[in-house]
C-alpha positions, 0 to 999 in steps of 0.5 A: 469505471475502468479502461481496458488498454492494450499496446504493442511495439511492432518491428519488421514492418514493410515501409510502404504499409506505414507511408500510405495515409488512406491505408492507415486511416482505414486501419484505425477504423477497422481496428475501432470496429473490431474493438467495438468502439464507435468513432467520434471524429473521422481519423487523423493521419499525419506524415512527416519527417519524424515518421507517421502518426494515425489517431482515431478518437471514439466514444469511450476510447481511442486507437493510435499509432505511431510509426517510423517507415524507414526503420520498419517500427511502429507503436500501437495502442487501443483503449476502451471503457469496460466492455470494449474489447481493444485486444481485438483491434490491436490484433487487426493492427498487427496482422494487417501491418505484417509486423514480424517482431511483436511485443504486447502489454495490457493494463487496466486503467482506473481512478487515480484517487483511492476511494474515500474510505481507504484514503481516510484510513491511510491519512491515519497511518502517521498517527499509528504510534500515537494510537499504540502509545495510548493502548500500551501506555494507558494499560500500564498506567492503569495497572500502576494506579491500581497497585498504588491504591492497594499499597506497597505491602499488598503489592509485594504480597501479590507478587510473592504469591504468584511466585515472582522472584525477588518480590521484596526488591521489586515491591516498590518498583511498580508505583515509583517507576511504573506510573511515570513510565507509562505517563512518558509513553502516552505523552511521547516523551522517550518513548522508545527507551520506556517501551524497551523497559516495558518489553523487558518487564513483560518478558520477565513476567511471562517467563518468571511468573505466567509460564511456571504457574501455567497462567494465561500470557494473552495480555502480557503477550499483547503488551510485549508486542505493543511495546516492541512496536513502540521501539520500532515506531518511536514517538510518532504524532502528537507528542509532548516534546 
């Protein structure tokens, strides 16, 4: 359910139109009728040294006015649940007061709390880095384990076959550094540093291996994007520190 809420700052109003209690009571009733609002109580008009106030409580809405007769100023607002036409009520007020200066605005009012699904999803936002660490670090960890199981000679041969430069130099790197690097990312230990290393590795893999041989770069591109995201997010929640 929503409320339609319109309001106006009015100026240049003749003082006598803001000092007549009966006239103001009739005005808020006329505004409510034009807006399609049913009064719940009689209108209340208060005239004092600080100005004049007129209010009408309705079923599903209200009409209110607050004025300074000596300054010719008045603030008016009309609100109603969906289906009401508060702008029509405000037009009646503006016309009958004879305001020469008019500034209006409108708002649609709704629930303060978000729907439960959105609230649940927003509650997961602080854990974005944690889920990204599991995804990126987990993939690197699985690849590191598979390289270790194949053994150093097989890994070096694979790197050489795909055209990776300096395959002999890098043949010991994957299982010596890759496993603990990925584990650190999963656990949230120096995440930014290790994620940067992963991002650089993916750049080398794309530029030196995949593109020259016409290979697909979807996996490497996703891992690069994930690693850069971790560089930006840092450790996040659920870290071992």
